[in-house]
GUDO-774462 format. One record per residue (C-alpha): residue number from 1; residue in three letters; z, x, y. Coordinates in pm, 1 decimal. Each point is the difference from the previous one (the first is absolute). Example, Ala and Ser with C-alpha at 12.3 -4.5 7.8 and 13.67 -1.06 7.14 Angstrom:
2
<r 1, "ALA", <780.0, 1230.0, -450.0>> <r 2, "SER", <-66.0, 137.0, 344.0>> 
//
This chain:
212
<r 1, "MET", <4861.2, -6314.4, -2478.4>> <r 2, "ARG", <-73.4, -369.9, 39.4>> <r 3, "ALA", <-206.4, -216.0, -234.6>> <r 4, "ASN", <42.5, -371.0, 47.3>> <r 5, "ALA", <14.4, -220.8, -307.2>> <r 6, "GLU", <-312.5, -199.4, -78.9>> <r 7, "VAL", <-22.8, -369.4, -78.9>> <r 8, "LEU", <-300.6, -176.2, -151.4>> <r 9, "ILE", <-70.4, -347.8, 141.0>> <r 10, "LEU", <-260.9, -221.0, -167.4>> <r 11, "GLU", <-50.7, -325.6, 191.1>> <r 12, "ASP", <-329.4, -187.9, 37.8>> <r 13, "ASP", <92.2, -180.9, 323.3>> <r 14, "ALA", <-80.6, 232.9, 290.6>> <r 15, "GLU", <269.3, -137.3, 233.2>> <r 16, "THR", <276.2, 20.5, -260.8>> <r 17, "LEU", <-112.9, 348.9, -100.1>> <r 18, "GLU", <24.2, 117.3, 359.5>> <r 19, "GLN", <348.9, -151.4, 35.8>> <r 20, "LEU", <120.3, 183.9, -309.6>> <r 21, "ARG", <-174.3, 323.3, 103.1>> <r 22, "ALA", <157.1, -10.4, 346.9>> <r 23, "HIS", <344.4, -63.7, -147.6>> <r 24, "PHE", <-16.9, 308.7, -218.8>> <r 25, "VAL", <-141.5, 213.8, 279.1>> <r 26, "GLY", <303.6, -106.4, 202.2>> <r 27, "ARG", <221.7, 116.4, -286.0>> <r 28, "HIS", <-174.0, 338.1, 1.3>> <r 29, "PHE", <-183.8, -48.8, -327.1>> <r 30, "HIS", <-359.3, 100.3, -54.8>> <r 31, "PRO", <-163.5, -331.5, -103.9>> <r 32, "MET", <-306.4, -7.9, -224.8>> <r 33, "ALA", <-141.4, -341.8, 87.8>> <r 34, "ALA", <-272.8, -169.0, -204.3>> <r 35, "ARG", <-158.3, -347.1, 5.0>> <r 36, "SER", <-152.9, 38.3, -346.0>> <r 37, "ALA", <109.8, 131.6, -336.3>> <r 38, "ALA", <-303.9, 231.4, -7.1>> <r 39, "HIS", <109.3, 161.1, 328.5>> <r 40, "ALA", <357.7, 36.5, -124.0>> <r 41, "VAL", <-114.8, 167.0, -322.3>> <r 42, "ALA", <-227.7, 233.8, 196.4>> <r 43, "CYS", <289.3, 100.7, 228.4>> <r 44, "LEU", <217.9, 86.4, -298.7>> <r 45, "ARG", <-267.3, 181.9, -198.5>> <r 46, "ASN", <-160.3, 193.1, 285.8>> <r 47, "ASN", <333.4, 145.7, 106.2>> <r 48, "ALA", <172.2, 21.1, -337.5>> <r 49, "ALA", <118.0, 357.2, 53.2>> <r 50, "SER", <177.0, -70.4, 329.4>> <r 51, "THR", <52.1, -376.2, 24.3>> <r 52, "ARG", <282.6, -150.9, -204.2>> <r 53, "PRO", <137.7, -306.4, 178.6>> <r 54, "VAL", <369.4, -73.8, -45.8>> <r 55, "LEU", <-69.6, -372.3, 33.2>> <r 56, "ALA", <-289.8, -236.2, -66.4>> <r 57, "ILE", <-25.9, -355.8, 131.7>> <r 58, "ILE", <-268.8, -189.2, -187.5>> <r 59, "ASP", <-141.5, -343.4, 84.8>> <r 60, "TRP", <-89.6, -158.7, -334.3>> <r 61, "ASP", <-247.8, -252.4, 142.8>> <r 62, "LEU", <-295.4, 182.2, 154.9>> <r 63, "SER", <-238.3, -290.5, 65.7>> <r 64, "LYS", <-74.7, 127.7, 354.5>> <r 65, "ALA", <-69.8, 358.3, -105.5>> <r 66, "PRO", <-331.4, 135.5, 134.0>> <r 67, "ASP", <-61.0, 176.3, -332.6>> <r 68, "ARG", <103.8, -176.7, -320.9>> <r 69, "THR", <-134.5, 246.2, -255.6>> <r 70, "LEU", <357.8, 85.4, -99.3>> <r 71, "THR", <315.3, -211.7, -15.1>> <r 72, "SER", <362.8, 45.5, 92.3>> <r 73, "GLY", <61.8, 34.8, -373.3>> <r 74, "ASP", <-217.5, 313.7, 0.9>> <r 75, "VAL", <212.4, 150.0, 278.0>> <r 76, "LEU", <321.2, -88.5, -181.7>> <r 77, "SER", <-124.6, 157.3, -323.9>> <r 78, "LEU", <-83.6, 319.6, 188.5>> <r 79, "LEU", <342.7, 7.8, 162.6>> <r 80, "ALA", <178.7, -63.2, -331.0>> <r 81, "ARG", <-197.6, 270.4, -178.8>> <r 82, "ASP", <-37.3, 275.3, 260.8>> <r 83, "LEU", <279.8, -68.9, 252.2>> <r 84, "PRO", <296.3, -128.0, -202.4>> <r 85, "ASP", <248.9, 112.6, 267.1>> <r 86, "CYS", <-162.9, -218.3, 267.1>> <r 87, "LEU", <216.0, -307.8, 60.1>> <r 88, "THR", <-235.1, -297.1, -17.6>> <r 89, "ILE", <35.4, -353.0, 138.1>> <r 90, "VAL", <-257.1, -269.6, -77.5>> <r 91, "TYR", <-4.0, -315.1, 207.4>> <r 92, "SER", <-186.3, -324.8, -53.0>> <r 93, "ALA", <17.8, -363.6, 101.6>> <r 94, "ASN", <-30.5, -78.0, -372.5>> <r 95, "ILE", <276.8, 229.6, -115.8>> <r 96, "ASP", <167.4, -289.7, -186.2>> <r 97, "SER", <-302.9, -34.8, -226.7>> <r 98, "PHE", <64.7, 130.5, -351.4>> <r 99, "ARG", <-361.8, 117.8, -20.4>> <r 100, "VAL", <25.6, 199.5, 324.0>> <r 101, "ARG", <331.4, 159.3, -94.9>> <r 102, "SER", <-134.2, 91.0, -343.5>> <r 103, "GLU", <-316.0, 156.2, 144.4>> <r 104, "ILE", <199.8, 201.8, 251.6>> <r 105, "HIS", <235.8, 136.5, -262.4>> <r 106, "ARG", <-282.3, 81.3, -238.6>> <r 107, "SER", <-148.7, 212.7, 277.9>> <r 108, "HIS", <329.8, 151.6, 117.2>> <r 109, "PRO", <309.0, -76.0, -212.1>> <r 110, "ARG", <239.2, 141.7, 260.4>> <r 111, "ALA", <-135.6, -180.0, 306.8>> <r 112, "TRP", <232.4, -219.5, 202.7>> <r 113, "LEU", <-112.5, -348.6, 97.9>> <r 114, "HIS", <23.5, -169.6, 338.0>> <r 115, "ASP", <-90.9, -352.8, 108.6>> <r 116, "LYS", <-264.3, 10.8, 273.7>> <r 117, "ARG", <94.7, -351.9, 109.1>> <r 118, "ASP", <318.5, 144.4, 152.1>> <r 119, "GLY", <-215.0, 177.3, 261.8>> <r 120, "GLU", <-57.9, 357.7, 107.9>> <r 121, "GLY", <344.6, 15.6, 162.5>> <r 122, "SER", <168.9, -53.6, -334.7>> <r 123, "LEU", <-210.3, 272.5, -160.9>> <r 124, "ILE", <72.6, 246.2, 281.4>> <r 125, "ASP", <373.8, -73.4, -16.3>> <r 126, "ARG", <2.3, 68.6, -373.9>> <r 127, "VAL", <-194.2, 322.1, 35.9>> <r 128, "ASP", <223.3, 119.6, 283.7>> <r 129, "ARG", <309.3, -53.9, -216.4>> <r 130, "MET", <-161.7, 200.7, -280.1>> <r 131, "LEU", <-89.8, 285.6, 229.8>> <r 132, "ASP", <342.4, 55.4, 155.9>> <r 133, "PRO", <227.2, 78.7, -296.1>> <r 134, "THR", <318.6, 206.4, 24.8>> <r 135, "VAL", <59.6, 250.4, -280.8>> <r 136, "GLU", <318.3, 206.0, 0.3>> <r 137, "ASP", <18.6, 135.1, 359.5>> <r 138, "LEU", <-373.8, -44.1, 61.1>> <r 139, "ARG", <-197.6, -278.9, 156.7>> <r 140, "ILE", <-371.8, -56.8, 51.7>> <r 141, "VAL", <-76.5, -81.1, 362.3>> <r 142, "ASP", <-319.2, -184.0, 97.3>> <r 143, "GLY", <-141.0, 83.8, -341.4>> <r 144, "SER", <-106.2, 341.6, 123.5>> <r 145, "LEU", <304.4, 231.0, -0.5>> <r 146, "VAL", <320.3, 65.6, -189.9>> <r 147, "LEU", <317.3, 5.0, 209.1>> <r 148, "HIS", <311.6, 189.9, -111.3>> <r 149, "ILE", <257.1, -241.4, 140.4>> <r 150, "PRO", <301.2, 234.7, 49.6>> <r 151, "SER", <-197.9, 262.6, 192.2>> <r 152, "MET", <-279.2, -227.1, 135.0>> <r 153, "ALA", <-246.2, 267.8, -113.8>> <r 154, "GLU", <-352.6, -130.0, -66.7>> <r 155, "HIS", <-251.7, 100.7, -265.7>> <r 156, "HIS", <-356.1, -118.6, 59.6>> <r 157, "HIS", <-213.3, -1.9, -312.7>> <r 158, "ARG", <-149.8, -271.1, -220.6>> <r 159, "GLU", <110.5, 170.6, -324.1>> <r 160, "ALA", <363.0, -6.1, 114.5>> <r 161, "VAL", <-40.3, -369.2, 83.4>> <r 162, "ARG", <-152.3, -57.8, -343.9>> <r 163, "LEU", <296.5, 160.4, -179.0>> <r 164, "VAL", <256.7, -203.3, 192.9>> <r 165, "MET", <-192.7, -323.4, -54.1>> <r 166, "HIS", <-10.6, 61.0, -375.8>> <r 167, "HIS", <362.0, 105.7, -44.6>> <r 168, "PRO", <127.3, 36.1, -271.4>> <r 169, "GLU", <-335.3, 1.9, -179.6>> <r 170, "MET", <-207.6, 308.9, -69.5>> <r 171, "VAL", <-322.8, 56.8, 193.5>> <r 172, "THR", <-296.5, 206.6, -118.1>> <r 173, "PHE", <-176.2, 190.3, 277.5>> <r 174, "HIS", <-365.5, 90.0, -39.0>> <r 175, "SER", <-63.2, 311.0, 207.3>> <r 176, "ASP", <155.5, 333.7, 87.9>> <r 177, "THR", <12.0, -114.6, 361.5>> <r 178, "ALA", <212.6, -300.8, -96.1>> <r 179, "THR", <239.6, 199.7, -217.4>> <r 180, "LYS", <44.0, 258.5, 276.5>> <r 181, "ALA", <89.6, -286.4, 235.7>> <r 182, "VAL", <255.3, -127.3, -253.4>> <r 183, "ARG", <159.2, 343.8, -28.4>> <r 184, "ARG", <19.9, 25.0, 381.0>> <r 185, "PHE", <174.4, -336.8, 1.4>> <r 186, "GLY", <247.0, 126.8, -259.4>> <r 187, "ALA", <72.6, 306.4, 211.9>> <r 188, "TRP", <48.3, -223.2, 305.9>> <r 189, "LEU", <253.4, -210.5, -194.0>> <r 190, "ASN", <189.1, 315.6, -96.8>> <r 191, "ARG", <7.5, 132.2, 358.5>> <r 192, "ASN", <139.5, -326.9, 129.0>> <r 193, "GLY", <264.5, -33.2, -272.6>> <r 194, "SER", <-140.7, -326.8, -127.6>> <r 195, "SER", <168.9, -180.8, -287.6>> <r 196, "ALA", <-351.2, -41.4, -147.5>> <r 197, "ALA", <-206.9, 269.2, -166.4>> <r 198, "VAL", <-356.1, 37.5, -127.2>> <r 199, "VAL", <-4.2, 54.9, -376.8>> <r 200, "SER", <-302.1, 149.6, -177.3>> <r 201, "HIS", <-94.9, -117.1, -348.5>> <r 202, "GLY", <-298.3, 232.9, -37.3>> <r 203, "ASN", <-371.7, -82.2, 1.3>> <r 204, "ARG", <17.8, -110.7, 366.0>> <r 205, "LYS", <260.0, -266.9, -78.0>> <r 206, "TYR", <289.0, -38.5, 244.8>> <r 207, "ARG", <269.1, -249.9, 83.6>> <r 208, "LEU", <270.5, -44.1, 260.5>> <r 209, "ALA", <351.3, 10.3, -143.9>> <r 210, "SER", <362.4, -0.2, 110.8>> <r 211, "ARG", <181.9, 334.4, 0.8>> <r 212, "SER", <317.2, -167.0, -127.8>> 
//
């Protein structure tokens, strides 16, 4: 069963948004692209049961947004409260401003910051490094599948990707469908003799751990 990982992209410039969207499509992600905070919030709320992006890229400055009823801070607060396992990067040309940094971290204390003045290429390079970690004998490939390096076996599912990306932290899953996918991933690791294992902590909480 395949379920590509989702990424939320909030960017008010249409050309930049399309560049980022196309990049993630090329990496086999399912991008949720929005030019306004209101659209981004609607995407997250309307599909709350099935849509839990593994990554969010948030443009702090939304002066070109077609709808300015909500702000990037509203999106960040929603992510921090309802999607704490979504890795979040906020980028702004004013990231050096104490006021901007303070406002971002009030909205989402765990968000990472990126300087927009370094260009989209710098942001994409950073995200790509984040999305291709190696854990034990596993590696994420193209952000969409987990590769067992010794056997070259592939496991295609966003919840497996999420666990590897968050290693060694615990992840809370929010549906029976997601926890079933996690258990299938654990069984796949066992079949392939991986040095990593899925550990359950009850109440839909799981983490990836070393067998040693």
